[in-house]
C-alpha positions in Angstrom: -5.2 -39.4 -0.8 -4.0 -41.8 -3.2 -2.5 -40.1 -6.7 -3.5 -39.7 -10.2 -0.5 -41.9 -11.2 -0.9 -44.4 -7.9 -4.1 -44.5 -9.3 -3.0 -45.8 -12.8 -0.4 -48.0 -11.6 -2.5 -49.5 -8.9 -4.7 -50.7 -12.2 -1.8 -51.7 -14.1 -0.7 -53.9 -11.4 -4.2 -56.0 -11.6 -3.2 -57.3 -14.8 1.3 -57.1 -14.8 2.0 -57.5 -10.7 5.0 -58.7 -9.8 8.4 -57.2 -8.4 10.3 -54.3 -9.1 14.0 -53.3 -8.5 13.6 -50.3 -6.0 14.3 -46.9 -6.6 16.9 -45.4 -4.8 16.8 -41.4 -5.3 18.4 -40.7 -8.3 18.2 -36.9 -8.4 16.3 -35.5 -11.4 18.9 -34.7 -14.2 19.5 -39.3 -13.9 15.7 -40.3 -13.4 13.3 -37.5 -14.2 10.5 -39.7 -14.2 8.2 -39.9 -11.3 8.1 -43.0 -9.6 4.7 -44.4 -11.0 5.9 -43.7 -14.0 8.7 -45.7 -13.9 7.1 -48.6 -12.2 3.9 -48.7 -14.9 6.5 -48.7 -17.5 8.1 -51.7 -16.1 5.1 -53.6 -15.3 4.3 -52.9 -19.3 7.9 -54.1 -20.1 6.6 -57.8 -21.9 4.0 -55.3 -24.0 6.5 -52.3 -24.6 9.2 -54.7 -25.5 7.0 -56.2 -28.2 5.9 -52.9 -29.4 9.0 -51.6 -30.3 9.8 -55.1 -32.1 7.2 -54.2 -34.1 8.8 -50.9 -34.3 12.0 -52.5 -35.9 10.4 -54.1 -38.4 8.3 -51.5 -39.4 11.7 -49.7 -39.3 13.0 -51.6 -41.8 10.9 -51.9 -44.0 10.1 -47.8 -44.1 13.9 -47.9 -44.9 13.8 -50.5 -47.3 10.8 -48.6 -49.2 8.7 -51.3 -50.0 5.5 -51.0 -51.9 2.5 -52.9 -51.0 3.3 -56.3 -53.2 6.0 -58.7 -52.9 7.9 -58.4 -56.7 11.4 -58.0 -56.7 13.3 -56.0 -55.7 12.4 -57.2 -52.1 14.4 -54.4 -50.9 15.0 -51.1 -52.1 15.1 -48.0 -50.6 18.1 -46.2 -48.6 18.8 -49.8 -47.8 18.1 -50.9 -51.7 21.0 -48.6 -52.5 23.8 -49.8 -50.8 25.8 -53.0 -49.9 24.9 -55.5 -47.2 27.9 -54.9 -45.1 26.3 -51.2 -44.9 22.8 -52.4 -43.2 23.3 -52.2 -39.2 24.8 -48.2 -39.9 21.9 -47.4 -41.7 18.7 -47.6 -39.7 19.3 -46.3 -36.7 16.1 -46.1 -34.9 14.9 -49.2 -35.5 18.1 -50.8 -34.8 17.3 -48.9 -31.3 13.7 -50.1 -31.3 15.7 -53.6 -31.2 18.0 -52.5 -28.2 15.2 -51.8 -26.1 13.1 -54.5 -27.0 15.6 -56.8 -26.0 17.0 -55.3 -22.9 13.5 -55.1 -21.6 13.2 -58.8 -22.1 16.8 -59.6 -20.8 16.4 -58.3 -17.7 12.3 -59.8 -17.1 14.5 -63.0 -18.3 17.1 -62.4 -15.2 19.9 -62.2 -18.4 23.3 -60.5 -17.0 23.6 -58.1 -20.1 24.6 -55.2 -19.0 26.0 -54.0 -22.5 22.8 -54.7 -24.2 20.9 -52.4 -21.6 23.7 -49.6 -22.7 23.6 -49.9 -26.2 19.5 -49.6 -25.4 19.6 -46.7 -22.9 22.2 -44.7 -25.8 20.0 -45.4 -28.5 16.8 -44.6 -27.6 18.4 -41.1 -26.1 20.0 -40.4 -29.7 17.5 -41.8 -31.8 14.6 -40.5 -29.4 15.4 -37.1 -29.8 17.6 -36.5 -33.2 14.6 -37.7 -35.6 12.3 -35.4 -34.3 14.4 -32.4 -34.2 15.7 -33.3 -37.2 11.4 -33.4 -38.2 11.1 -30.2 -37.1 13.9 -28.1 -37.1 15.6 -29.6 -40.1 13.6 -30.8 -42.4 10.0 -29.8 -41.9 6.4 -31.5 -42.8 7.0 -30.9 -46.5 7.6 -34.5 -49.0 5.7 -36.5 -46.0 2.5 -37.6 -45.2 1.1 -35.1 -42.0 0.5 -39.2 -40.6 4.2 -40.0 -41.0 5.4 -37.1 -39.8 4.3 -36.7 -36.5 3.7 -40.6 -36.0 8.1 -40.1 -36.6 7.9 -37.0 -33.7 5.9 -38.7 -31.7 6.8 -42.3 -31.2 10.6 -41.2 -31.0 9.7 -39.0 -28.1 8.4 -42.3 -26.6 11.4 -43.9 -27.3 13.2 -41.0 -25.1 11.0 -41.6 -22.2 11.3 -45.4 -22.3 15.4 -44.3 -21.6 14.5 -43.3 -18.3 13.6 -46.6 -17.3 17.0 -48.6 -17.9 18.7 -47.1 -14.5 15.9 -49.4 -12.5 17.5 -52.7 -13.1 21.2 -51.5 -15.0 23.8 -50.5 -13.4 25.6 -48.6 -16.2 29.1 -50.5 -15.6 32.0 -49.0 -17.8 33.1 -51.7 -20.1 29.2 -51.0 -20.7 28.8 -47.9 -21.7 32.2 -47.9 -23.5 30.2 -50.9 -25.7 27.5 -48.1 -26.3 29.4 -44.9 -26.2 32.0 -46.6 -29.2 28.8 -47.7 -31.6 27.3 -44.8 -31.7 30.8 -42.8 -32.1 31.4 -44.7 -34.5 28.2 -44.7 -36.4 28.2 -40.9 -36.2 31.4 -41.2 -37.8 30.6 -43.2 -40.7 27.1 -41.3 -40.9 29.0 -37.9 -41.2 32.6 -37.1 -41.7 34.1 -40.7 -43.1 31.8 -42.3 -45.5 32.7 -46.2 -45.7 30.4 -48.6 -47.9 29.5 -46.4 -50.2 28.5 -43.9 -47.2 27.6 -41.8 -46.1 25.3 -44.2 -44.2 22.9 -41.6 -41.9 18.7 -41.1 -42.4 18.4 -39.3 -45.9 17.4 -36.2 -44.9 14.3 -34.4 -46.9 16.2 -31.0 -46.6 19.5 -32.2 -48.6 16.9 -34.1 -51.5 18.0 -31.4 -54.8 17.7 -32.2 -58.1 19.7 -34.6 -59.3 20.2 -36.2 -55.5 21.2 -35.6 -52.3 23.6 -32.2 -51.4 25.5 -33.3 -48.4 26.9 -29.8 -48.7 24.0 -28.0 -47.6 23.9 -26.6 -44.1 21.0 -29.0 -43.5 24.0 -32.1 -43.6 25.7 -30.1 -40.4 22.3 -29.5 -38.7 21.9 -33.3 -38.5 25.4 -34.2 -37.2 26.1 -31.6 -35.2 22.8 -33.1 -33.0 24.1 -36.5 -33.9 27.1 -35.8 -31.8 25.7 -33.9 -29.1 23.9 -36.1 -28.0 26.3 -39.2 -28.3 27.8 -37.1 -25.9 25.0 -36.2 -23.5 24.4 -40.4 -23.3 27.6 -40.6 -22.8 27.3 -38.2 -19.2 23.9 -39.5 -18.3 24.6 -43.2 -18.4 27.9 -42.4 -16.5 26.5 -39.8 -14.3 23.8 -42.5 -13.0 26.0 -45.0 -12.6 28.7 -42.7 -10.5 25.2 -41.7 -8.1 24.2 -45.2 -7.7 27.7 -46.3 -6.5 27.5 -43.1 -4.2 24.1 -44.4 -3.0 25.5 -47.9 -2.2 28.5 -46.5 -0.7 
């Protein structure tokens, strides 16, 4: 008897057919999604890539704090308050959705971009789990529209799910993991510990907003920083563990 997941995959395969990377029987701690869901996600790689790239545009708009008109200044909000050189360091979630969108596209185009796949994995794990934690534990729902509050939580959790599709087509080579760990480790440092370019550059925490500006000495800052560092370590462990499990099965 075909399972419900198998039926869903069969329906998707009718419109998005094609070869998929073989499963390798990895343990659940590095490959927690059921095989049918992995297959559905990989079959929908192009639509999912497009959704992520649209999310990148929305994210940059969000960080730029744009009004609905085109009157200058065109860049306000957190980006508008920072020098242009700092822009890559600020919109972490939009950059992560850019990485995963490009990663899916590169895989479908058969491009050898292991560094990009590693960046996508790190970004989706890190921002996919950091943002819901910050919204639920640190910020709370005050000061933001209810629809946007839950959209941020649920859309970022979806990013974390996407991360566990990447192992099917990426090898997580040590140099690629080093690039991703270096980039996200550097982000942690300049976001929370050693500000550069008129930093810090982490997403503004509503819990830090006090009369007169932002107070980075509040516990909210430490809670956000600690979870960011933990997630960088978790992503590094999972990427290297995935590589080790892959090599074990090929050896």
